[in-house]
N, CA, C and O atoms as a GROMACS GRO file, in nm:
protein
  412
    1MET      N    1  -0.976  -2.602   0.956
    1MET     CA    2  -0.880  -2.557   1.055
    1MET      C    3  -0.888  -2.405   1.065
    1MET      O    4  -0.888  -2.339   0.961
    2SER      N    5  -0.893  -2.349   1.183
    2SER     CA    6  -0.898  -2.204   1.196
    2SER      C    7  -0.760  -2.152   1.234
    2SER      O    8  -0.679  -2.223   1.294
    3PHE      N    9  -0.735  -2.028   1.196
    3PHE     CA   10  -0.606  -1.967   1.221
    3PHE      C   11  -0.624  -1.843   1.305
    3PHE      O   12  -0.722  -1.770   1.289
    4SER      N   13  -0.531  -1.818   1.395
    4SER     CA   14  -0.536  -1.700   1.479
    4SER      C   15  -0.486  -1.580   1.402
    4SER      O   16  -0.375  -1.582   1.347
    5ALA      N   17  -0.565  -1.476   1.397
    5ALA     CA   18  -0.524  -1.354   1.328
    5ALA      C   19  -0.430  -1.271   1.414
    5ALA      O   20  -0.367  -1.178   1.363
    6SER      N   21  -0.418  -1.302   1.539
    6SER     CA   22  -0.336  -1.222   1.628
    6SER      C   23  -0.202  -1.288   1.656
    6SER      O   24  -0.148  -1.277   1.766
    7ALA      N   25  -0.148  -1.357   1.556
    7ALA     CA   26  -0.018  -1.423   1.572
    7ALA      C   27   0.089  -1.319   1.602
    7ALA      O   28   0.106  -1.223   1.527
    8ALA      N   29   0.162  -1.338   1.711
    8ALA     CA   30   0.267  -1.244   1.748
    8ALA      C   31   0.377  -1.246   1.644
    8ALA      O   32   0.423  -1.353   1.603
    9ASN      N   33   0.420  -1.127   1.602
    9ASN     CA   34   0.528  -1.115   1.504
    9ASN      C   35   0.502  -1.195   1.377
    9ASN      O   36   0.590  -1.267   1.329
   10GLY      N   37   0.385  -1.184   1.325
   10GLY     CA   38   0.351  -1.253   1.201
   10GLY      C   39   0.225  -1.194   1.143
   10GLY      O   40   0.181  -1.085   1.181
   11TYR      N   41   0.166  -1.267   1.050
   11TYR     CA   42   0.043  -1.220   0.987
   11TYR      C   43  -0.036  -1.338   0.934
   11TYR      O   44   0.017  -1.448   0.916
   12THR      N   45  -0.162  -1.313   0.908
   12THR     CA   46  -0.248  -1.405   0.836
   12THR      C   47  -0.303  -1.328   0.718
   12THR      O   48  -0.350  -1.215   0.733
   13ALA      N   49  -0.298  -1.388   0.600
   13ALA     CA   50  -0.352  -1.323   0.480
   13ALA      C   51  -0.444  -1.420   0.407
   13ALA      O   52  -0.414  -1.539   0.395
   14TYR      N   53  -0.555  -1.367   0.360
   14TYR     CA   54  -0.648  -1.445   0.279
   14TYR      C   55  -0.628  -1.404   0.135
   14TYR      O   56  -0.645  -1.288   0.099
   15CYS      N   57  -0.591  -1.502   0.051
   15CYS     CA   58  -0.558  -1.477  -0.090
   15CYS      C   59  -0.640  -1.573  -0.175
   15CYS      O   60  -0.599  -1.686  -0.200
   16GLY      N   61  -0.757  -1.528  -0.220
   16GLY     CA   62  -0.844  -1.617  -0.296
   16GLY      C   63  -0.877  -1.738  -0.211
   16GLY      O   64  -0.922  -1.724  -0.098
   17PRO      N   65  -0.854  -1.860  -0.265
   17PRO     CA   66  -0.886  -1.981  -0.188
   17PRO      C   67  -0.776  -2.022  -0.091
   17PRO      O   68  -0.784  -2.129  -0.030
   18TYR      N   69  -0.672  -1.939  -0.076
   18TYR     CA   70  -0.557  -1.973   0.009
   18TYR      C   71  -0.552  -1.886   0.134
   18TYR      O   72  -0.578  -1.765   0.128
   19THR      N   73  -0.518  -1.948   0.246
   19THR     CA   74  -0.491  -1.877   0.370
   19THR      C   75  -0.344  -1.896   0.401
   19THR      O   76  -0.296  -2.009   0.414
   20VAL      N   77  -0.272  -1.784   0.414
   20VAL     CA   78  -0.128  -1.788   0.443
   20VAL      C   79  -0.109  -1.738   0.586
   20VAL      O   80  -0.151  -1.628   0.620
   21VAL      N   81  -0.044  -1.821   0.668
   21VAL     CA   82  -0.013  -1.782   0.805
   21VAL      C   83   0.138  -1.780   0.820
   21VAL      O   84   0.207  -1.879   0.796
   22ALA      N   85   0.190  -1.663   0.860
   22ALA     CA   86   0.335  -1.647   0.876
   22ALA      C   87   0.365  -1.607   1.020
   22ALA      O   88   0.298  -1.521   1.078
   23LYS      N   89   0.467  -1.669   1.076
   23LYS     CA   90   0.517  -1.634   1.209
   23LYS      C   91   0.668  -1.622   1.199
   23LYS      O   92   0.734  -1.703   1.134
   24VAL      N   93   0.723  -1.522   1.264
   24VAL     CA   94   0.867  -1.499   1.260
   24VAL      C   95   0.941  -1.624   1.310
   24VAL      O   96   0.907  -1.680   1.414
   25GLY      N   97   1.041  -1.665   1.234
   25GLY     CA   98   1.123  -1.780   1.273
   25GLY      C   99   1.065  -1.915   1.237
   25GLY      O  100   1.124  -2.018   1.271
   26GLU      N  101   0.951  -1.916   1.168
   26GLU     CA  102   0.888  -2.044   1.130
   26GLU      C  103   0.859  -2.044   0.980
   26GLU      O  104   0.848  -1.938   0.918
   27MET      N  105   0.847  -2.162   0.925
   27MET     CA  106   0.806  -2.175   0.786
   27MET      C  107   0.658  -2.139   0.778
   27MET      O  108   0.580  -2.171   0.869
   28ASP      N  109   0.618  -2.073   0.669
   28ASP     CA  110   0.478  -2.035   0.651
   28ASP      C  111   0.389  -2.157   0.639
   28ASP      O  112   0.435  -2.266   0.604
   29VAL      N  113   0.261  -2.137   0.668
   29VAL     CA  114   0.161  -2.241   0.656
   29VAL      C  115   0.056  -2.193   0.556
   29VAL      O  116   0.001  -2.084   0.570
   30ILE      N  117   0.029  -2.275   0.455
   30ILE     CA  118  -0.070  -2.242   0.353
   30ILE      C  119  -0.180  -2.346   0.358
   30ILE      O  120  -0.156  -2.466   0.340
   31ASN      N  121  -0.302  -2.300   0.384
   31ASN     CA  122  -0.419  -2.388   0.396
   31ASN      C  123  -0.392  -2.506   0.490
   31ASN      O  124  -0.431  -2.619   0.463
   32GLY      N  125  -0.325  -2.476   0.601
   32GLY     CA  126  -0.302  -2.578   0.703
   32GLY      C  127  -0.182  -2.667   0.678
   32GLY      O  128  -0.155  -2.756   0.759
   33GLU      N  129  -0.108  -2.646   0.570
   33GLU     CA  130   0.010  -2.728   0.540
   33GLU      C  131   0.135  -2.641   0.547
   33GLU      O  132   0.143  -2.536   0.483
   34ARG      N  133   0.234  -2.686   0.624
   34ARG     CA  134   0.360  -2.612   0.636
   34ARG      C  135   0.441  -2.631   0.508
   34ARG      O  136   0.460  -2.743   0.461
   35VAL      N  137   0.490  -2.518   0.451
   35VAL     CA  138   0.567  -2.527   0.327
   35VAL      C  139   0.697  -2.603   0.353
   35VAL      O  140   0.747  -2.606   0.465
   36THR      N  141   0.752  -2.663   0.247
   36THR     CA  142   0.873  -2.742   0.260
   36THR      C  143   1.000  -2.663   0.228
   36THR      O  144   1.110  -2.706   0.260
   37SER      N  145   0.983  -2.547   0.164
   37SER     CA  146   1.096  -2.458   0.139
   37SER      C  147   1.046  -2.315   0.141
   37SER      O  148   0.930  -2.288   0.111
   38GLN      N  149   1.136  -2.223   0.177
   38GLN     CA  150   1.095  -2.083   0.188
   38GLN      C  151   1.218  -1.994   0.177
   38GLN      O  152   1.321  -2.019   0.240
   39LYS      N  153   1.207  -1.888   0.095
   39LYS     CA  154   1.313  -1.789   0.081
   39LYS      C  155   1.249  -1.651   0.088
   39LYS      O  156   1.157  -1.621   0.013
   40ILE      N  157   1.298  -1.568   0.181
   40ILE     CA  158   1.243  -1.434   0.201
   40ILE      C  159   1.338  -1.330   0.143
   40ILE      O  160   1.459  -1.334   0.169
   41THR      N  161   1.284  -1.238   0.063
   41THR     CA  162   1.360  -1.128   0.007
   41THR      C  163   1.288  -0.999   0.045
   41THR      O  164   1.169  -0.983   0.020
   42TYR      N  165   1.362  -0.906   0.104
   42TYR     CA  166   1.302  -0.778   0.142
   42TYR      C  167   1.314  -0.682   0.024
   42TYR      O  168   1.417  -0.673  -0.041
   43LEU      N  169   1.204  -0.611  -0.001
   43LEU     CA  170   1.196  -0.516  -0.111
   43LEU      C  171   1.182  -0.376  -0.051
   43LEU      O  172   1.072  -0.336  -0.013
   44GLY      N  173   1.292  -0.303  -0.042
   44GLY     CA  174   1.287  -0.170   0.018
   44GLY      C  175   1.264  -0.180   0.168
   44GLY      O  176   1.296  -0.280   0.231
   45LYS      N  177   1.206  -0.072   0.225
   45LYS     CA  178   1.183  -0.066   0.370
   45LYS      C  179   1.067  -0.152   0.415
   45LYS      O  180   1.072  -0.212   0.522
   46ASP      N  181   0.961  -0.159   0.333
   46ASP     CA  182   0.840  -0.224   0.382
   46ASP      C  183   0.781  -0.326   0.285
   46ASP      O  184   0.667  -0.370   0.303
   47GLY      N  185   0.857  -0.365   0.184
   47GLY     CA  186   0.810  -0.466   0.090
   47GLY      C  187   0.874  -0.600   0.118
   47GLY      O  188   0.979  -0.607   0.182
   48ILE      N  189   0.810  -0.706   0.071
   48ILE     CA  190   0.863  -0.840   0.094
   48ILE      C  191   0.820  -0.933  -0.019
   48ILE      O  192   0.711  -0.919  -0.075
   49LYS      N  193   0.906  -1.027  -0.049
   49LYS     CA  194   0.873  -1.135  -0.142
   49LYS      C  195   0.912  -1.265  -0.073
   49LYS      O  196   1.025  -1.281  -0.028
   50VAL      N  197   0.816  -1.357  -0.065
   50VAL     CA  198   0.842  -1.486  -0.002
   50VAL      C  199   0.816  -1.594  -0.106
   50VAL      O  200   0.702  -1.615  -0.148
   51ASP      N  201   0.923  -1.663  -0.148
   51ASP     CA  202   0.911  -1.776  -0.240
   51ASP      C  203   0.901  -1.903  -0.157
   51ASP      O  204   0.984  -1.927  -0.069
   52MET      N  205   0.799  -1.984  -0.185
   52MET     CA  206   0.775  -2.105  -0.106
   52MET      C  207   0.745  -2.223  -0.196
   52MET      O  208   0.693  -2.207  -0.306
   53GLY      N  209   0.777  -2.341  -0.148
   53GLY     CA  210   0.742  -2.464  -0.217
   53GLY      C  211   0.666  -2.556  -0.123
   53GLY      O  212   0.691  -2.557  -0.002
   54LEU      N  213   0.575  -2.631  -0.177
   54LEU     CA  214   0.502  -2.732  -0.100
   54LEU      C  215   0.508  -2.860  -0.181
   54LEU      O  216   0.434  -2.877  -0.278
   55MET      N  217   0.598  -2.950  -0.138
   55MET     CA  218   0.626  -3.068  -0.219
   55MET      C  219   0.639  -3.192  -0.130
   55MET      O  220   0.734  -3.203  -0.054
   56PRO      N  221   0.546  -3.283  -0.140
   56PRO     CA  222   0.417  -3.272  -0.206
   56PRO      C  223   0.312  -3.218  -0.110
   56PRO      O  224   0.329  -3.225   0.012
   57ALA      N  225   0.205  -3.166  -0.165
   57ALA     CA  226   0.090  -3.122  -0.087
   57ALA      C  227   0.003  -3.244  -0.056
   57ALA      O  228   0.026  -3.353  -0.109
   58ARG      N  229  -0.096  -3.225   0.029
   58ARG     CA  230  -0.186  -3.336   0.065
   58ARG      C  231  -0.252  -3.399  -0.056
   58ARG      O  232  -0.282  -3.518  -0.056
   59ASP      N  233  -0.275  -3.317  -0.162
   59ASP     CA  234  -0.340  -3.372  -0.280
   59ASP      C  235  -0.243  -3.445  -0.374
   59ASP      O  236  -0.283  -3.490  -0.481
   60GLY      N  237  -0.116  -3.456  -0.332
   60GLY     CA  238  -0.017  -3.530  -0.411
   60GLY      C  239   0.057  -3.445  -0.514
   60GLY      O  240   0.154  -3.491  -0.574
   61ASN      N  241   0.012  -3.321  -0.535
   61ASN     CA  242   0.077  -3.233  -0.631
   61ASN      C  243   0.186  -3.149  -0.564
   61ASN      O  244   0.186  -3.132  -0.442
   62ASN      N  245   0.276  -3.096  -0.645
   62ASN     CA  246   0.379  -3.004  -0.598
   62ASN      C  247   0.341  -2.862  -0.641
   62ASN      O  248   0.296  -2.841  -0.754
   63TYR      N  249   0.358  -2.766  -0.551
   63TYR     CA  250   0.320  -2.628  -0.578
   63TYR      C  251   0.433  -2.533  -0.546
   63TYR      O  252   0.511  -2.556  -0.454
   64GLY      N  253   0.441  -2.426  -0.623
   64GLY     CA  254   0.528  -2.314  -0.593
   64GLY      C  255   0.440  -2.194  -0.562
   64GLY      O  256   0.343  -2.168  -0.632
   65PHE      N  257   0.475  -2.121  -0.456
   65PHE     CA  258   0.399  -2.003  -0.415
   65PHE      C  259   0.493  -1.883  -0.408
   65PHE      O  260   0.611  -1.898  -0.377
   66GLN      N  261   0.440  -1.766  -0.438
   66GLN     CA  262   0.516  -1.642  -0.424
   66GLN      C  263   0.422  -1.537  -0.365
   66GLN      O  264   0.328  -1.492  -0.431
   67TYR      N  265   0.449  -1.500  -0.240
   67TYR     CA  266   0.371  -1.396  -0.172
   67TYR      C  267   0.448  -1.266  -0.187
   67TYR      O  268   0.567  -1.260  -0.157
   68ILE      N  269   0.381  -1.160  -0.233
   68ILE     CA  270   0.448  -1.033  -0.256
   68ILE      C  271   0.369  -0.920  -0.191
   68ILE      O  272   0.247  -0.909  -0.208
   69ARG      N  273   0.440  -0.837  -0.118
   69ARG     CA  274   0.385  -0.709  -0.072
   69ARG      C  275   0.470  -0.602  -0.138
   69ARG      O  276   0.590  -0.592  -0.113
   70ARG      N  277   0.406  -0.524  -0.222
   70ARG     CA  278   0.478  -0.419  -0.295
   70ARG      C  279   0.525  -0.310  -0.198
   70ARG      O  280   0.450  -0.267  -0.110
   71PRO      N  281   0.651  -0.264  -0.214
   71PRO     CA  282   0.702  -0.160  -0.125
   71PRO      C  283   0.622  -0.030  -0.139
   71PRO      O  284   0.581   0.008  -0.249
   72GLY      N  285   0.600   0.036  -0.026
   72GLY     CA  286   0.532   0.164  -0.025
   72GLY      C  287   0.381   0.157  -0.042
   72GLY      O  288   0.316   0.261  -0.055
   73THR      N  289   0.324   0.036  -0.043
   73THR     CA  290   0.180   0.021  -0.059
   73THR      C  291   0.129  -0.086   0.036
   73THR      O  292   0.207  -0.151   0.107
   74GLU      N  293   0.001  -0.104   0.038
   74GLU     CA  294  -0.060  -0.216   0.111
   74GLU      C  295  -0.102  -0.326   0.014
   74GLU      O  296  -0.172  -0.419   0.054
   75LYS      N  297  -0.061  -0.316  -0.113
   75LYS     CA  298  -0.098  -0.418  -0.212
   75LYS      C  299  -0.019  -0.546  -0.186
   75LYS      O  300   0.103  -0.546  -0.173
   76ARG      N  301  -0.094  -0.655  -0.179
   76ARG     CA  302  -0.035  -0.788  -0.156
   76ARG      C  303  -0.103  -0.886  -0.250
   76ARG      O  304  -0.222  -0.873  -0.280
   77PHE      N  305  -0.027  -0.984  -0.296
   77PHE     CA  306  -0.086  -1.088  -0.378
   77PHE      C  307  -0.006  -1.216  -0.366
   77PHE      O  308   0.110  -1.216  -0.324
   78LEU      N  309  -0.070  -1.326  -0.404
   78LEU     CA  310  -0.010  -1.458  -0.399
   78LEU      C  311  -0.016  -1.519  -0.538
   78LEU      O  312  -0.123  -1.536  -0.595
   79ASN      N  313   0.102  -1.553  -0.592
   79ASN     CA  314   0.109  -1.627  -0.717
   79ASN      C  315   0.125  -1.774  -0.682
   79ASN      O  316   0.201  -1.809  -0.592
   80VAL      N  317   0.053  -1.859  -0.753
   80VAL     CA  318   0.056  -2.003  -0.728
   80VAL      C  319   0.081  -2.074  -0.860
   80VAL      O  320   0.018  -2.044  -0.961
   81GLN      N  321   0.175  -2.170  -0.859
   81GLN     CA  322   0.202  -2.249  -0.980
   81GLN      C  323   0.202  -2.396  -0.945
   81GLN      O  324   0.267  -2.439  -0.850
   82LEU      N  325   0.128  -2.473  -1.024
   82LEU     CA  326   0.132  -2.619  -1.012
   82LEU      C  327   0.259  -2.664  -1.082
   82LEU      O  328   0.277  -2.640  -1.201
   83LEU      N  329   0.348  -2.729  -1.008
   83LEU     CA  330   0.475  -2.774  -1.065
   83LEU      C  331   0.456  -2.914  -1.123
   83LEU      O  332   0.412  -3.006  -1.054
   84GLN      N  333   0.490  -2.928  -1.250
   84GLN     CA  334   0.468  -3.054  -1.320
   84GLN      C  335   0.600  -3.116  -1.362
   84GLN      O  336   0.700  -3.045  -1.381
   85ASN      N  337   0.601  -3.248  -1.376
   85ASN     CA  338   0.723  -3.320  -1.412
   85ASN      C  339   0.768  -3.293  -1.555
   85ASN      O  340   0.888  -3.285  -1.582
   86SER      N  341   0.674  -3.279  -1.645
   86SER     CA  342   0.708  -3.261  -1.786
   86SER      C  343   0.731  -3.114  -1.818
   86SER      O  344   0.647  -3.030  -1.788
   87MET      N  345   0.845  -3.084  -1.878
   87MET     CA  346   0.875  -2.947  -1.919
   87MET      C  347   0.781  -2.903  -2.031
   87MET      O  348   0.763  -2.783  -2.053
   88ASP      N  349   0.721  -2.998  -2.103
   88ASP     CA  350   0.632  -2.966  -2.214
   88ASP      C  351   0.488  -2.940  -2.170
   88ASP      O  352   0.407  -2.891  -2.248
   89ALA      N  353   0.457  -2.972  -2.044
   89ALA     CA  354   0.321  -2.952  -1.994
   89ALA      C  355   0.290  -2.803  -1.986
   89ALA      O  356   0.377  -2.724  -1.951
   90PRO      N  357   0.168  -2.764  -2.017
   90PRO     CA  358   0.134  -2.621  -2.006
   90PRO      C  359   0.142  -2.576  -1.860
   90PRO      O  360   0.110  -2.651  -1.768
   91LYS      N  361   0.187  -2.452  -1.840
   91LYS     CA  362   0.197  -2.398  -1.705
   91LYS      C  363   0.057  -2.370  -1.650
   91LYS      O  364  -0.029  -2.318  -1.720
   92VAL      N  365   0.037  -2.405  -1.524
   92VAL     CA  366  -0.089  -2.377  -1.456
   92VAL      C  367  -0.054  -2.279  -1.345
   92VAL      O  368   0.008  -2.315  -1.245
   93ILE      N  369  -0.095  -2.152  -1.364
   93ILE     CA  370  -0.058  -2.044  -1.273
   93ILE      C  371  -0.182  -1.964  -1.235
   93ILE      O  372  -0.269  -1.941  -1.319
   94GLY      N  373  -0.190  -1.924  -1.110
   94GLY     CA  374  -0.297  -1.836  -1.065
   94GLY      C  375  -0.238  -1.722  -0.984
   94GLY      O  376  -0.132  -1.739  -0.922
   95SER      N  377  -0.303  -1.608  -0.984
   95SER     CA  378  -0.259  -1.494  -0.903
   95SER      C  379  -0.382  -1.442  -0.828
   95SER      O  380  -0.487  -1.419  -0.887
   96PHE      N  381  -0.366  -1.423  -0.696
   96PHE     CA  382  -0.479  -1.387  -0.612
   96PHE      C  383  -0.445  -1.266  -0.526
   96PHE      O  384  -0.340  -1.265  -0.461
   97PRO      N  385  -0.531  -1.163  -0.525
   97PRO     CA  386  -0.508  -1.051  -0.434
   97PRO      C  387  -0.524  -1.100  -0.290
   97PRO      O  388  -0.604  -1.190  -0.263
   98CYS      N  389  -0.449  -1.040  -0.199
   98CYS     CA  390  -0.453  -1.083  -0.058
   98CYS      C  391  -0.508  -0.973   0.030
   98CYS      O  392  -0.490  -0.854   0.005
   99LYS      N  393  -0.575  -1.016   0.134
   99LYS     CA  394  -0.623  -0.926   0.238
   99LYS      C  395  -0.557  -0.970   0.368
   99LYS      O  396  -0.582  -1.080   0.418
  100LYS      N  397  -0.474  -0.882   0.423
  100LYS     CA  398  -0.407  -0.913   0.550
  100LYS      C  399  -0.504  -0.890   0.663
  100LYS      O  400  -0.576  -0.789   0.666
  101VAL      N  401  -0.507  -0.983   0.757
  101VAL     CA  402  -0.591  -0.970   0.875
  101VAL      C  403  -0.509  -0.902   0.982
  101VAL      O  404  -0.394  -0.940   1.006
  102ALA      N  405  -0.565  -0.802   1.046
  102ALA     CA  406  -0.492  -0.729   1.151
  102ALA      C  407  -0.446  -0.825   1.258
  102ALA      O  408  -0.520  -0.913   1.302
  103GLY      N  409  -0.323  -0.808   1.300
  103GLY     CA  410  -0.273  -0.898   1.403
  103GLY      C  411  -0.136  -0.866   1.450
  103GLY      O  412  -0.083  -0.935   1.536
   0.00000   0.00000   0.00000
């Protein structure tokens, strides 16, 4: 599936194996799947943190995502956690630098 980099009032970011597409007023889309929950927190004038859940994803697993743009910089990254039923299961977490596509 291809994504438009010129989404009005939004952005597309490539973060490792993940593509995040955000449009104002809509839930974000990660790798072609619309997230099932989303909370946006603004960090200063130009920073943002977006906590998202995808439950369940096409592969049957549940995931938590956190997209962060640090205030005062162009640094962006995506944290990804596989959410598991057992509290005793080891955490599976990845962090990926993001490249925002102009749009």
